[in-house]
GUTORVEX-112895 format. One record per atom (N, C-alpha, C): residue in three letters; atom name; x, y, z. Coordinates in Angstrom, 1 decimal. Example, Ala and Ser with C-alpha at 12.3 -4.5 7.8 and 13.67 -1.06 7.14 Angstrom:
2
SITE   code   site        X        Y        Z
SITE    ala      N     13.2     -5.7      7.8
SITE    ala     CA     12.3     -4.5      7.8
SITE    ala      C     13.2     -3.3      7.8
SITE    ser      N     12.8     -2.2      7.1
SITE    ser     CA     13.7     -1.1      7.1
SITE    ser      C     12.9      0.0      7.9
This chain:
141
SITE   code   site        X        Y        Z
SITE    unk      N    131.3    184.3     87.3
SITE    unk     CA    132.5    184.1     86.7
SITE    unk      C    133.7    184.4     87.9
SITE    unk      N    133.3    185.4     88.4
SITE    unk     CA    134.4    186.3     89.4
SITE    unk      C    134.3    185.6     90.3
SITE    unk      N    133.7    184.7     91.0
SITE    unk     CA    133.5    184.0     92.1
SITE    unk      C    134.4    182.9     92.0
SITE    unk      N    134.3    182.2     90.6
SITE    unk     CA    135.1    181.1     90.2
SITE    unk      C    136.5    181.8     90.2
SITE    unk      N    136.8    182.6     89.7
SITE    unk     CA    138.5    183.2     89.6
SITE    unk      C    138.9    183.3     91.2
SITE    unk      N    138.3    183.6     92.1
SITE    unk     CA    138.7    184.2     93.4
SITE    unk      C    138.8    182.7     94.1
SITE    unk      N    137.9    181.7     93.7
SITE    unk     CA    138.2    180.3     94.3
SITE    unk      C    139.5    179.6     93.7
SITE    unk      N    139.5    179.8     92.4
SITE    unk     CA    141.0    179.2     91.6
SITE    unk      C    142.1    179.9     92.3
SITE    unk      N    142.1    180.9     92.7
SITE    unk     CA    143.3    181.9     93.1
SITE    unk      C    143.5    181.4     94.9
SITE    unk      N    142.5    181.2     95.3
SITE    unk     CA    142.6    180.8     97.1
SITE    unk      C    143.2    179.1     96.8
SITE    unk      N    142.4    178.5     95.8
SITE    unk     CA    143.0    177.2     95.8
SITE    unk      C    144.5    176.9     95.5
SITE    unk      N    145.1    177.9     94.7
SITE    unk     CA    146.6    177.8     94.0
SITE    unk      C    147.2    178.5     95.5
SITE    unk      N    146.8    179.4     96.3
SITE    unk     CA    147.4    180.2     97.3
SITE    unk      C    147.6    178.9     98.3
SITE    unk      N    146.2    178.4     98.8
SITE    unk     CA    146.6    177.2     99.7
SITE    unk      C    147.7    176.1     99.2
SITE    unk      N    147.4    175.9     97.8
SITE    unk     CA    148.1    174.7     97.6
SITE    unk      C    149.6    175.0     97.6
SITE    unk      N    150.1    176.3     97.2
SITE    unk     CA    151.3    176.6     97.6
SITE    unk      C    151.7    176.9     98.7
SITE    unk      N    150.9    177.0     99.9
SITE    unk     CA    151.5    177.2    101.3
SITE    unk      C    151.4    175.8    101.7
SITE    unk      N    150.7    175.0    101.3
SITE    unk     CA    150.8    173.5    101.6
SITE    unk      C    151.9    172.9    101.3
SITE    unk      N    152.4    173.1     99.8
SITE    unk     CA    153.8    172.6     99.2
SITE    unk      C    155.0    173.2    100.1
SITE    unk      N    154.9    174.5    100.4
SITE    unk     CA    156.0    175.1    101.1
SITE    unk      C    156.0    174.4    102.7
SITE    unk      N    154.9    174.2    103.2
SITE    unk     CA    154.9    173.5    104.4
SITE    unk      C    155.5    172.3    104.5
SITE    unk      N    155.0    171.4    103.5
SITE    unk     CA    155.6    170.0    103.3
SITE    unk      C    157.1    170.1    103.1
SITE    unk      N    157.5    170.8    102.4
SITE    unk     CA    159.0    170.7    101.9
SITE    unk      C    159.6    171.0    103.2
SITE    unk      N    159.2    172.3    103.9
SITE    unk     CA    160.0    172.5    105.2
SITE    unk      C    159.9    171.3    106.2
SITE    unk      N    158.9    170.6    106.4
SITE    unk     CA    158.7    169.4    107.5
SITE    unk      C    159.4    168.0    106.9
SITE    unk      N    159.3    167.9    105.6
SITE    unk     CA    160.0    166.5    105.1
SITE    unk      C    161.2    166.8    105.2
SITE    unk      N    162.0    167.9    105.3
SITE    unk     CA    163.5    167.9    105.4
SITE    unk      C    163.9    167.7    107.1
SITE    unk      N    162.8    168.0    107.8
SITE    unk     CA    162.9    167.8    109.4
SITE    unk      C    162.9    166.4    109.8
SITE    unk      N    161.9    165.9    108.8
SITE    unk     CA    161.5    164.3    109.0
SITE    unk      C    162.8    163.5    108.5
SITE    unk      N    163.4    163.8    107.6
SITE    unk     CA    164.3    163.1    107.1
SITE    unk      C    165.6    163.3    108.0
SITE    unk      N    165.9    164.5    108.6
SITE    unk     CA    167.0    164.6    109.5
SITE    unk      C    166.7    163.7    110.3
SITE    unk      N    165.7    163.7    111.1
SITE    unk     CA    165.2    162.9    112.4
SITE    unk      C    165.6    161.5    111.9
SITE    unk      N    164.8    161.0    110.8
SITE    unk     CA    165.2    159.6    110.3
SITE    unk      C    166.4    159.0    110.3
SITE    unk      N    167.4    159.7    109.6
SITE    unk     CA    168.9    159.6    109.6
SITE    unk      C    169.6    159.8    110.9
SITE    unk      N    169.0    160.5    111.9
SITE    unk     CA    169.7    160.6    113.1
SITE    unk      C    169.5    159.2    113.9
SITE    unk      N    167.9    159.0    113.5
SITE    unk     CA    167.7    157.9    114.5
SITE    unk      C    168.3    156.5    113.9
SITE    unk      N    168.2    156.4    112.8
SITE    unk     CA    168.8    155.2    112.0
SITE    unk      C    170.2    154.9    112.2
SITE    unk      N    171.2    155.6    112.4
SITE    unk     CA    172.6    155.6    112.9
SITE    unk      C    173.0    155.6    114.4
SITE    unk      N    173.4    154.6    114.9
SITE    unk     CA    173.6    154.5    116.5
SITE    unk      C    174.6    155.6    116.7
SITE    unk      N    175.5    155.8    116.1
SITE    unk     CA    176.3    157.3    116.9
SITE    unk      C    175.5    158.4    116.8
SITE    unk      N    174.7    158.6    115.9
SITE    unk     CA    174.1    159.9    115.6
SITE    unk      C    172.8    159.9    116.8
SITE    unk      N    172.5    158.7    116.8
SITE    unk     CA    171.2    158.7    117.9
SITE    unk      C    171.9    158.8    119.3
SITE    unk      N    172.9    158.2    119.6
SITE    unk     CA    173.3    158.3    120.9
SITE    unk      C    173.8    159.7    121.4
SITE    unk      N    174.1    160.4    120.3
SITE    unk     CA    175.0    161.8    120.4
SITE    unk      C    173.7    162.7    120.8
SITE    unk      N    172.6    162.6    119.7
SITE    unk     CA    171.3    163.1    120.2
SITE    unk      C    170.6    162.7    121.4
SITE    unk      N    170.9    161.5    121.9
SITE    unk     CA    170.1    161.5    123.4
SITE    unk      C    171.0    162.1    124.5
SITE    unk      N    172.3    162.4    124.1
SITE    unk     CA    173.2    162.7    125.1
SITE    unk      C    172.7    164.3    125.1
SITE    unk      N    172.6    164.9    124.2
SITE    unk     CA    172.2    166.2    123.7
SITE    unk      C    170.9    166.4    124.5
SITE    unk      N    169.8    165.6    124.6
SITE    unk     CA    168.7    165.5    125.1
SITE    unk      C    168.7    165.8    126.6
SITE    unk      N    169.7    164.9    127.1
SITE    unk     CA    170.1    165.1    128.4
SITE    unk      C    170.9    166.1    128.9
SITE    unk      N    171.0    167.1    128.0
SITE    unk     CA    171.9    168.1    128.3
SITE    unk      C    173.2    168.1    128.6
SITE    unk      N    173.8    167.1    128.4
SITE    unk     CA    175.1    166.6    128.1
SITE    unk      C    175.9    166.5    126.7
SITE    unk      N    177.0    166.7    126.4
SITE    unk     CA    177.5    166.6    125.1
SITE    unk      C    178.9    165.7    125.2
SITE    unk      N    179.3    165.3    124.1
SITE    unk     CA    180.5    164.9    123.7
SITE    unk      C    181.5    165.7    123.4
SITE    unk      N    181.9    166.5    124.0
SITE    unk     CA    183.3    167.5    123.9
SITE    unk      C    184.1    167.0    123.1
SITE    unk      N    184.7    167.8    122.5
SITE    unk     CA    186.1    167.3    121.8
SITE    unk      C    187.1    167.4    122.8
SITE    unk      N    187.0    168.0    123.8
SITE    unk     CA    188.1    167.8    124.7
SITE    unk      C    188.2    166.4    125.7
SITE    unk      N    187.0    165.7    125.2
SITE    unk     CA    186.7    165.0    126.0
SITE    unk      C    187.7    163.7    125.5
SITE    unk      N    188.5    163.1    126.6
SITE    unk     CA    189.6    162.0    126.0
SITE    unk      C    189.4    160.7    126.6
SITE    unk      N    190.1    159.8    125.9
SITE    unk     CA    189.7    158.3    126.6
SITE    unk      C    191.2    158.4    127.4
SITE    unk      N    190.9    157.7    128.5
SITE    unk     CA    192.2    157.6    129.2
SITE    unk      C    192.6    156.3    129.0
SITE    unk      N    192.1    155.5    128.5
SITE    unk     CA    192.5    153.9    128.5
SITE    unk      C    193.3    153.9    127.2
SITE    unk      N    194.8    154.0    127.6
SITE    unk     CA    195.7    154.0    126.5
SITE    unk      C    195.7    152.7    125.7
SITE    unk      N    195.3    151.6    126.6
SITE    unk     CA    195.1    150.2    125.6
SITE    unk      C    193.9    150.3    124.4
SITE    unk      N    193.0    151.2    124.8
SITE    unk     CA    192.0    151.2    123.9
SITE    unk      C    192.7    152.1    122.5
SITE    unk      N    193.3    153.1    122.9
SITE    unk     CA    193.8    153.7    121.7
SITE    unk      C    195.0    153.0    121.0
SITE    unk      N    195.6    152.2    121.8
SITE    unk     CA    196.8    151.1    121.2
SITE    unk      C    195.9    150.1    120.4
SITE    unk      N    194.7    149.6    120.8
SITE    unk     CA    193.8    148.9    119.9
SITE    unk      C    193.5    149.3    118.7
SITE    unk      N    193.0    150.6    118.7
SITE    unk     CA    192.5    151.4    117.4
SITE    unk      C    193.5    151.5    116.2
SITE    unk      N    195.0    151.9    116.8
SITE    unk     CA    196.3    151.9    116.2
SITE    unk      C    196.4    150.6    115.4
SITE    unk      N    196.3    149.5    116.4
SITE    unk     CA    196.5    148.3    115.6
SITE    unk      C    196.0    147.7    114.3
SITE    unk      N    194.2    148.2    114.9
SITE    unk     CA    193.1    147.9    113.7
SITE    unk      C    193.6    148.8    112.4
SITE    unk      N    193.6    150.1    112.8
SITE    unk     CA    194.3    150.7    111.6
SITE    unk      C    195.2    150.2    110.7
SITE    unk      N    196.6    149.7    111.4
SITE    unk     CA    197.7    149.2    110.7
SITE    unk      C    197.4    147.9    110.2
SITE    unk      N    196.4    147.2    110.7
SITE    unk     CA    195.8    145.7    109.9
SITE    unk      C    195.2    146.3    108.7
SITE    unk      N    194.4    147.2    108.6
SITE    unk     CA    193.7    147.7    107.4
SITE    unk      C    194.9    148.0    106.2
SITE    unk      N    195.6    148.8    106.9
SITE    unk     CA    196.5    149.4    105.9
SITE    unk      C    197.8    148.3    105.3
SITE    unk      N    198.0    147.5    106.3
SITE    unk     CA    198.9    146.2    105.7
SITE    unk      C    198.0    145.1    105.0
SITE    unk      N    196.7    145.1    104.9
SITE    unk     CA    195.8    144.0    104.1
SITE    unk      C    196.7    143.6    102.9
SITE    unk      N    196.6    142.4    102.7
SITE    unk     CA    197.1    142.1    101.4
SITE    unk      C    196.1    141.7    100.3
SITE    unk      N    194.5    141.8    100.8
SITE    unk     CA    193.5    141.3    100.2
SITE    unk      C    192.3    142.0    100.7
SITE    unk      N    191.1    142.0     99.8
SITE    unk     CA    189.8    142.4    100.3
SITE    unk      C    189.5    141.6    101.3
SITE    unk      N    189.8    139.9    101.4
SITE    unk     CA    189.3    138.9    102.7
SITE    unk      C    190.0    139.7    103.4
SITE    unk      N    190.9    139.8    103.9
SITE    unk     CA    191.6    140.4    104.9
SITE    unk      C    191.0    141.7    105.6
SITE    unk      N    190.5    142.7    104.8
SITE    unk     CA    190.0    143.8    105.4
SITE    unk      C    188.5    143.5    105.6
SITE    unk      N    188.0    142.7    105.0
SITE    unk     CA    186.5    142.2    105.3
SITE    unk      C    186.6    141.5    106.7
SITE    unk      N    188.0    140.7    106.8
SITE    unk     CA    187.7    140.2    108.4
SITE    unk      C    187.8    141.4    109.3
SITE    unk      N    188.8    142.1    109.1
SITE    unk     CA    189.1    143.3    110.0
SITE    unk      C    187.6    144.2    110.5
SITE    unk      N    187.0    144.2    109.2
SITE    unk     CA    185.6    145.0    109.0
SITE    unk      C    184.7    144.2    109.9
SITE    unk      N    184.3    143.0    110.0
SITE    unk     CA    183.6    141.9    110.4
SITE    unk      C    183.8    142.2    112.1
SITE    unk      N    185.1    141.9    112.4
SITE    unk     CA    185.5    142.0    113.8
SITE    unk      C    184.8    143.3    114.4
SITE    unk      N    185.5    144.5    113.5
SITE    unk     CA    185.0    146.0    114.1
SITE    unk      C    183.3    146.0    114.4
SITE    unk      N    182.9    145.5    113.4
SITE    unk     CA    181.4    145.4    113.6
SITE    unk      C    180.8    144.7    114.8
SITE    unk      N    181.3    143.6    115.1
SITE    unk     CA    181.0    143.0    116.2
SITE    unk      C    181.2    144.1    117.5
SITE    unk      N    182.2    144.7    117.4
SITE    unk     CA    182.8    145.4    118.5
SITE    unk      C    181.7    146.8    118.3
SITE    unk      N    181.1    147.2    117.4
SITE    unk     CA    180.2    148.4    117.5
SITE    unk      C    179.1    148.0    118.0
SITE    unk      N    178.8    146.5    117.4
SITE    unk     CA    177.2    146.3    118.0
SITE    unk      C    177.3    145.9    119.5
SITE    unk      N    178.6    145.5    120.0
SITE    unk     CA    178.6    145.5    121.6
SITE    unk      C    178.4    146.5    122.3
SITE    unk      N    179.5    147.5    121.6
SITE    unk     CA    179.1    149.0    122.2
SITE    unk      C    177.4    149.6    121.9
SITE    unk      N    176.7    149.3    121.1
SITE    unk     CA    175.6    149.8    120.9
SITE    unk      C    174.4    149.3    122.0
SITE    unk      N    174.6    148.1    122.4
SITE    unk     CA    174.4    147.4    123.3
SITE    unk      C    174.5    148.1    124.6
SITE    unk      N    175.6    148.2    124.9
SITE    unk     CA    176.1    148.6    126.0
SITE    unk      C    175.6    150.2    126.5
SITE    unk      N    175.6    151.0    125.3
SITE    unk     CA    175.2    152.1    125.3
SITE    unk      C    173.7    152.5    125.8
SITE    unk      N    172.9    151.4    124.9
SITE    unk     CA    171.5    151.1    125.2
SITE    unk      C    171.3    151.2    126.7
SITE    unk      N    172.1    150.2    127.3
SITE    unk     CA    171.8    149.8    128.8
SITE    unk      C    172.2    151.1    129.6
SITE    unk      N    173.3    152.2    129.4
SITE    unk     CA    173.7    152.9    129.9
SITE    unk      C    172.8    154.0    129.9
SITE    unk      N    172.0    154.1    128.7
SITE    unk     CA    171.1    155.3    128.6
SITE    unk      C    169.5    154.7    129.5
SITE    unk      N    169.4    153.3    129.5
SITE    unk     CA    168.2    153.0    130.3
SITE    unk      C    168.5    153.1    131.7
SITE    unk      N    169.9    153.3    132.3
SITE    unk     CA    170.2    153.4    133.7
SITE    unk      C    170.3    154.9    133.9
SITE    unk      N    170.3    155.6    133.0
SITE    unk     CA    170.4    157.0    133.0
SITE    unk      C    171.8    157.2    133.5
SITE    unk      N    172.6    156.4    132.9
SITE    unk     CA    174.3    156.8    133.5
SITE    unk      C    174.8    157.5    132.1
SITE    unk      N    174.6    158.5    132.3
SITE    unk     CA    174.8    159.5    131.1
SITE    unk      C    176.6    159.4    131.0
SITE    unk      N    177.4    159.4    132.0
SITE    unk     CA    178.7    159.2    132.0
SITE    unk      C    179.2    158.1    131.1
SITE    unk      N    178.7    157.1    131.6
SITE    unk     CA    179.0    155.5    131.1
SITE    unk      C    178.8    155.9    129.4
SITE    unk      N    177.3    156.4    129.4
SITE    unk     CA    177.4    156.7    127.7
SITE    unk      C    177.9    157.2    127.2
SITE    unk      N    178.3    158.5    127.8
SITE    unk     CA    179.4    159.5    127.1
SITE    unk      C    180.7    158.6    126.3
SITE    unk      N    181.4    157.8    127.4
SITE    unk     CA    182.3    157.1    127.3
SITE    unk      C    182.5    155.9    126.1
SITE    unk      N    181.4    155.4    126.2
SITE    unk     CA    180.9    154.3    125.1
SITE    unk      C    180.9    155.0    123.8
SITE    unk      N    179.9    155.9    123.6
SITE    unk     CA    180.0    156.9    122.4
SITE    unk      C    181.0    157.4    122.1
SITE    unk      N    182.3    157.9    122.9
SITE    unk     CA    183.5    158.0    122.3
SITE    unk      C    184.3    156.9    121.7
SITE    unk      N    184.1    155.8    122.1
SITE    unk     CA    184.8    154.5    121.7
SITE    unk      C    183.9    154.3    120.3
SITE    unk      N    182.9    154.4    120.5
SITE    unk     CA    182.1    153.8    119.1
SITE    unk      C    182.4    154.9    118.1
SITE    unk      N    182.8    156.3    118.3
SITE    unk     CA    182.9    157.3    117.3
SITE    unk      C    184.3    156.8    116.4
SITE    unk      N    185.5    156.3    117.3
SITE    unk     CA    186.2    155.6    117.0
SITE    unk      C    186.2    154.4    116.0
SITE    unk      N    185.5    153.4    116.6
SITE    unk     CA    185.0    152.4    115.8
SITE    unk      C    184.3    152.7    114.4
SITE    unk      N    183.5    153.8    114.7
SITE    unk     CA    182.8    154.3    113.0
SITE    unk      C    183.7    154.7    112.3
SITE    unk      N    184.8    155.5    112.6
SITE    unk     CA    185.7    155.6    111.9
SITE    unk      C    186.4    154.5    111.3
SITE    unk      N    186.7    153.7    112.0
SITE    unk     CA    187.6    152.4    111.4
SITE    unk      C    186.3    151.7    110.4
SITE    unk      N    185.1    151.9    110.6
SITE    unk     CA    184.3    150.9    109.7
SITE    unk      C    184.5    151.9    108.4
SITE    unk      N    184.5    153.3    108.6
SITE    unk     CA    184.5    153.9    107.4
SITE    unk      C    185.7    153.8    106.6
SITE    unk      N    186.7    153.6    107.1
SITE    unk     CA    188.0    153.4    106.3
SITE    unk      C    188.2    152.1    105.8
SITE    unk      N    187.4    150.9    106.5
SITE    unk     CA    187.2    149.7    106.1
SITE    unk      C    186.4    149.7    104.6
SITE    unk      N    185.2    150.3    104.8
SITE    unk     CA    184.5    150.8    103.5
SITE    unk      C    185.1    151.2    102.3
SITE    unk      N    186.2    152.4    102.8
SITE    unk     CA    186.9    153.1    101.7
SITE    unk      C    187.9    152.2    100.9
SITE    unk      N    188.5    151.2    101.7
SITE    unk     CA    189.3    150.5    101.4
SITE    unk      C    188.8    149.5    100.7
SITE    unk      N    187.8    148.6    101.0
SITE    unk     CA    187.2    147.8    100.2
SITE    unk      C    186.3    148.2     98.7
SITE    unk      N    185.9    149.5     98.7
SITE    unk     CA    185.6    150.2     97.7
SITE    unk      C    186.8    150.6     96.5
SITE    unk      N    187.9    150.7     97.0
SITE    unk     CA    189.4    150.6     96.6
SITE    unk      C    189.6    149.4     95.4
SITE    unk      N    189.3    148.4     96.5
SITE    unk     CA    189.7    147.0     95.8
SITE    unk      C    188.8    146.9     94.7
SITE    unk      N    187.5    147.0     94.9
SITE    unk     CA    186.3    146.7     93.7
SITE    unk      C    186.8    147.6     92.6
SITE    unk      N    186.9    149.0     92.5
SITE    unk     CA    186.8    149.6     91.5
SITE    unk      C    187.4    150.9     91.8
């Protein structure tokens, strides 16, 4: 009888340790999955791995790019219908897909400066995509 109680206690203790281990590591796995699933987060992570980062002080020198982002934001704000917003969103998505391809190529060539520049642009387009999503949600409900 005493041996059975010790075994039950050991089983419960091991089970509790395994449960805590699983909870701790499942959070890590979920974070890794979410990072790898999103191109911007994945690119920023890869920059961090290469001991480089996208600093807040980093600026885009191309004023034409910033002008383009401003025009896209104005087009979203002035859209008359969800279809107009969806068109802007589709064009934005096309640009994001192109950037993701170019970022991938930059990392394959170990051109971290180019990857950093492209990731900064992707960050702007990601903000536009989020704005499109919010505006479309407001139209729906």
